[in-house]
C-alpha positions as CSV (number, residue, x, y, z in Angstrom):
1,X,94.1,104.0,80.6
2,X,95.9,106.5,82.3
3,X,98.5,106.0,84.6
4,X,99.2,108.5,87.5
5,X,103.1,109.1,87.4
6,X,105.1,110.4,90.6
7,X,107.9,113.3,89.6
8,X,110.7,112.9,91.9
9,X,113.3,115.1,91.8
10,X,116.5,114.0,93.9
11,X,118.8,116.5,95.6
12,X,122.3,115.8,95.7
13,X,123.0,116.8,99.8
14,X,126.7,115.7,100.1
15,X,127.3,111.7,100.8
16,X,123.1,112.5,101.7
17,X,120.6,112.5,98.9
18,X,117.7,114.0,99.6
19,X,114.7,113.2,97.1
20,X,111.8,115.5,97.1
21,X,108.9,113.6,96.5
22,X,106.2,116.6,96.3
23,X,104.3,116.6,99.8
24,X,107.6,115.1,101.8
25,X,111.4,115.0,101.3
26,X,113.1,111.2,101.7
27,X,116.3,112.0,103.4
28,X,119.1,109.5,102.8
29,X,120.3,108.9,106.1
30,X,119.3,104.9,105.6
31,X,122.2,103.1,107.5
32,X,123.3,106.1,109.6
33,X,124.2,104.9,113.5
34,X,122.5,106.7,116.2
35,X,124.8,108.3,118.3
36,X,123.1,109.7,121.7
37,X,120.6,111.1,122.9
38,X,119.3,113.9,125.2
39,X,115.8,114.2,125.8
40,X,114.0,116.7,128.7
41,X,110.3,117.3,129.4
42,X,110.3,120.2,126.9
43,X,113.0,119.3,124.1
44,X,114.7,116.3,122.5
45,X,118.1,116.5,120.8
46,X,119.4,113.8,118.5
47,X,123.0,113.2,117.5
48,X,123.5,110.9,114.5
49,X,127.2,109.7,112.3
50,X,128.3,111.7,109.9
51,X,127.3,115.2,111.8
52,X,123.6,114.6,111.7
53,X,121.3,116.3,114.3
54,X,117.5,116.4,115.2
55,X,116.8,118.9,117.9
56,X,112.9,119.6,119.1
57,X,111.8,121.8,120.9
58,X,108.2,120.9,121.9
59,X,106.8,117.4,122.0
60,X,108.2,114.0,120.5
61,X,106.9,110.5,120.3
62,X,108.7,107.7,120.4
63,X,107.0,104.5,120.0
64,X,107.9,100.5,119.7
65,X,106.2,97.8,117.7
66,X,103.8,98.8,115.3
67,X,104.1,102.4,113.4
68,X,99.9,102.8,114.8
69,X,97.4,102.3,117.5
70,X,96.7,100.5,118.7
71,X,99.3,98.2,118.7
72,X,102.2,101.7,119.1
73,X,103.7,101.5,122.7
74,X,104.3,104.9,123.5
75,X,108.4,104.8,124.9
76,X,109.3,107.2,128.0
77,X,111.6,107.9,130.2
78,X,114.8,106.9,130.4
79,X,113.9,103.9,127.1
80,X,114.8,106.9,125.0
81,X,118.6,105.5,125.7
82,X,117.7,102.2,123.2
83,X,118.2,104.7,120.3
84,X,121.7,105.2,121.1
85,X,123.1,102.4,118.7
86,X,119.6,102.3,116.7
87,X,120.6,102.3,112.7
88,X,118.5,104.7,110.9
89,X,115.9,102.9,108.1
90,X,113.7,105.7,106.4
91,X,113.4,109.4,107.5
92,X,111.3,111.4,106.1
93,X,110.3,114.7,106.7
94,X,106.6,115.9,105.4
95,X,105.7,119.6,104.1
96,X,103.1,119.6,106.6
97,X,105.8,120.3,109.4
98,X,106.0,116.7,110.8
99,X,109.0,114.2,110.6
100,X,108.9,110.2,110.8
101,X,112.8,108.0,111.7
102,X,111.9,104.5,112.0
103,X,115.1,102.3,113.7
104,X,116.5,99.1,112.9
105,X,115.2,98.3,116.4
106,X,112.0,98.1,115.8
107,X,111.6,102.5,117.2
108,X,109.5,104.9,115.7
109,X,110.3,108.4,116.5
110,X,107.5,111.2,115.3
111,X,107.6,114.9,115.6
112,X,103.7,116.6,115.1
113,X,105.2,120.0,113.3
114,X,101.5,121.5,113.7
115,X,101.6,121.9,117.4
116,X,101.8,124.9,118.7
117,X,105.1,126.3,119.6
118,X,106.8,123.5,118.2
119,X,109.9,123.7,115.9
120,X,112.3,121.1,115.0
121,X,115.4,120.7,112.4
122,X,117.2,118.1,111.2
123,X,120.3,118.5,109.4
124,X,123.6,118.1,108.4
125,X,126.6,121.1,108.5
126,X,127.2,121.7,104.6
127,X,124.7,119.4,102.9
128,X,121.0,119.8,104.6
129,X,118.4,121.5,107.1
130,X,115.4,120.3,107.4
131,X,113.4,122.6,109.1
132,X,109.8,123.5,110.8
133,X,107.4,125.2,112.4
134,X,103.7,125.1,113.6
135,X,102.6,123.8,110.4
136,X,105.1,124.3,108.1
137,X,108.7,123.0,107.0
138,X,111.6,123.8,104.0
139,X,114.5,122.2,103.4
140,X,117.5,124.2,102.5
141,X,120.5,122.5,100.3
142,X,123.5,124.4,100.0
143,X,124.0,125.1,96.5
144,X,121.3,123.0,94.9
145,X,119.0,125.3,92.0
146,X,115.4,126.0,92.9
C-alpha cells in the first residue's frame, strides 16, 4: 500500500507566508481585515491592512453563503461594500489564473483568470505579487530562491 504525500514548499514573504502546493499557492492572509472596496462595472480594487491590494480588470464574482450553486447568491451593486471590515479567512491563488478569497462574513470572492481580457493582481509591496492574465498566473517573491 503506497501513500501519496503532497510536497509543500513554504516561501516566507515578510509576515505573509506563501505556500506552493503544486497547482496553487496558499497566500497567508488569514486574519487580515478589508479596509476598502471600489467596484465599477469593469474593475475591482480591494485594499486590505498591511498594504495588501487586490486589483481586477474584468469580471469578479462575490457570493454570499455556500461556495457553489445552487445555494450561492451573487452579490451585486452596493453589496460589495459589506466586505469592508471583513476578515480574510483564506486566500488561494491558482496557477490556472483563478483566485478565491473567503471572508469572515460568509462572502466568497472569485476571479476566473481564463476569461478573455481579465487581468488581476494580489500584492504586498516588498513581500509578494501574484498576477494572472488569460489562463495563467505567476507568483513573484523578492529574494526567494527558485
